[in-house]
C-alpha positions as CSV (number, residue, x, y, z in Angstrom):
1,X,0.6,2.7,-23.6
2,X,-1.1,4.6,-20.7
3,X,1.2,7.6,-21.3
4,X,0.4,7.8,-25.0
5,X,-3.3,7.6,-24.1
6,X,-3.0,10.4,-21.6
7,X,-1.2,12.6,-24.1
8,X,-3.7,11.9,-26.8
9,X,-6.6,12.7,-24.4
10,X,-4.9,15.9,-23.3
11,X,-4.3,17.0,-27.0
12,X,-7.8,16.0,-28.1
13,X,-10.0,19.0,-28.9
14,X,-13.7,18.2,-29.3
15,X,-15.7,21.0,-30.9
16,X,-19.1,19.7,-29.9
17,X,-20.6,21.3,-26.8
18,X,-23.6,20.1,-24.9
19,X,-26.4,22.2,-23.4
20,X,-25.0,21.8,-19.9
21,X,-21.4,22.6,-20.4
22,X,-18.2,22.1,-22.5
23,X,-17.5,18.5,-23.6
24,X,-13.8,19.3,-24.3
25,X,-13.3,20.7,-20.8
26,X,-14.9,17.6,-19.3
27,X,-12.7,15.4,-21.4
28,X,-9.6,17.3,-20.3
29,X,-10.7,17.1,-16.7
30,X,-11.2,13.4,-16.8
31,X,-7.8,13.0,-18.5
32,X,-6.1,14.9,-15.7
33,X,-8.0,13.0,-13.1
34,X,-7.2,9.6,-14.5
35,X,-3.5,10.6,-14.9
36,X,-3.4,11.6,-11.2
37,X,-5.5,8.8,-9.7
38,X,-5.4,5.8,-12.2
39,X,-8.2,4.1,-14.2
40,X,-11.5,3.8,-12.4
41,X,-13.8,0.8,-12.9
42,X,-16.9,3.0,-12.6
43,X,-17.7,6.7,-12.2
44,X,-20.8,8.1,-10.6
45,X,-21.8,11.5,-12.0
46,X,-24.9,13.7,-12.0
47,X,-27.0,14.2,-15.1
48,X,-24.6,16.7,-16.6
49,X,-24.4,16.2,-20.4
50,X,-20.8,17.4,-20.5
51,X,-19.6,14.9,-17.9
52,X,-21.3,12.0,-19.7
53,X,-19.9,13.1,-23.0
54,X,-16.4,13.5,-21.5
55,X,-16.5,10.0,-20.1
56,X,-17.8,8.6,-23.4
57,X,-14.8,10.2,-25.1
58,X,-12.5,8.4,-22.6
59,X,-14.2,5.1,-23.4
60,X,-13.8,5.7,-27.1
61,X,-10.1,6.4,-26.6
62,X,-9.8,3.2,-24.6
63,X,-11.3,1.3,-27.5
64,X,-9.0,3.0,-30.0
65,X,-5.9,2.1,-27.9
66,X,-6.9,-1.5,-27.9
67,X,-8.3,-1.8,-24.4
68,X,-11.3,-4.0,-24.1
69,X,-12.9,-2.8,-20.9
70,X,-14.7,0.4,-20.5
71,X,-15.3,2.8,-17.6
72,X,-18.8,2.1,-16.3
73,X,-20.8,5.3,-16.1
74,X,-23.5,5.6,-13.5
75,X,-25.7,8.7,-13.6
76,X,-27.8,9.9,-10.6
77,X,-30.2,12.7,-11.4
78,X,-30.0,14.6,-8.1
79,X,-26.5,13.5,-7.0
80,X,-25.3,17.0,-6.1
81,X,-28.5,17.7,-4.1
82,X,-27.9,14.5,-2.0
83,X,-24.3,15.4,-1.4
84,X,-25.1,19.0,-0.4
85,X,-27.9,17.8,1.9
86,X,-25.5,15.4,3.7
87,X,-22.9,18.2,4.1
88,X,-25.5,20.7,5.4
89,X,-25.0,19.4,8.9
90,X,-21.2,19.8,8.7
91,X,-21.6,23.3,7.3
92,X,-23.9,24.2,10.2
93,X,-21.2,23.1,12.7
94,X,-18.2,24.7,11.0
95,X,-19.7,28.1,10.1
96,X,-19.5,29.5,13.6
97,X,-15.8,28.4,13.9
98,X,-14.7,31.3,11.6
99,X,-12.1,29.3,9.8
100,X,-9.1,27.2,10.7
101,X,-5.5,28.2,11.3
102,X,-4.0,25.3,9.4
103,X,-5.0,22.6,6.9
104,X,-4.0,19.9,9.4
105,X,-6.4,21.2,12.1
106,X,-9.2,21.7,9.5
107,X,-8.7,18.1,8.2
108,X,-8.7,16.6,11.7
109,X,-11.8,18.6,12.8
110,X,-13.8,17.8,9.6
111,X,-12.8,14.1,9.8
112,X,-14.1,13.9,13.4
113,X,-17.3,15.7,12.6
114,X,-17.9,13.4,9.6
115,X,-17.2,10.2,11.6
116,X,-19.5,11.3,14.4
117,X,-22.2,12.1,11.8
118,X,-21.8,8.7,10.1
119,X,-22.0,6.9,13.5
120,X,-25.2,8.9,14.3
121,X,-26.7,7.9,11.0
122,X,-25.7,4.2,11.8
123,X,-23.5,3.9,8.7
124,X,-21.0,1.7,10.7
125,X,-21.8,-1.8,12.0
126,X,-22.8,-1.3,15.6
127,X,-21.9,-4.7,17.1
128,X,-23.8,-3.7,20.2
129,X,-21.7,-0.6,20.9
130,X,-23.1,2.8,21.8
131,X,-22.3,5.8,19.5
132,X,-19.7,7.0,22.0
133,X,-18.0,3.6,22.3
134,X,-17.8,3.4,18.5
135,X,-16.3,6.9,18.3
136,X,-13.8,6.2,21.1
137,X,-12.8,2.9,19.4
138,X,-12.2,4.7,16.1
139,X,-10.2,7.5,17.8
140,X,-7.9,5.1,19.6
């Protein structure tokens, strides 16, 4: 049943567009994403009209296929601004590096920077450890 749903979503052409973008493109994007990653329980999006309409189309297709649960849609008005603000620190550190030689080294470096930043922001349970002790425990 999932395969037929994916195919019907991929073939669906919605002619209505929203002021913030293309509803058909958003529907196709969510169809590909769901096909690659599975069905989400909830999706957090910004206030984009196209994204909301695309997810509503997915929910309608779920109902038409006889599924009785829907994807919960959570909208945050300034989601992109919050994400960009959080990544500003990482961009500031990586810009002078002038790029990476391989994807593996880039991934390892960015993971380390993000973990250190999360520890500094106290997003891990501290359990009486210093920031260095937490980082060393995660690295081991």
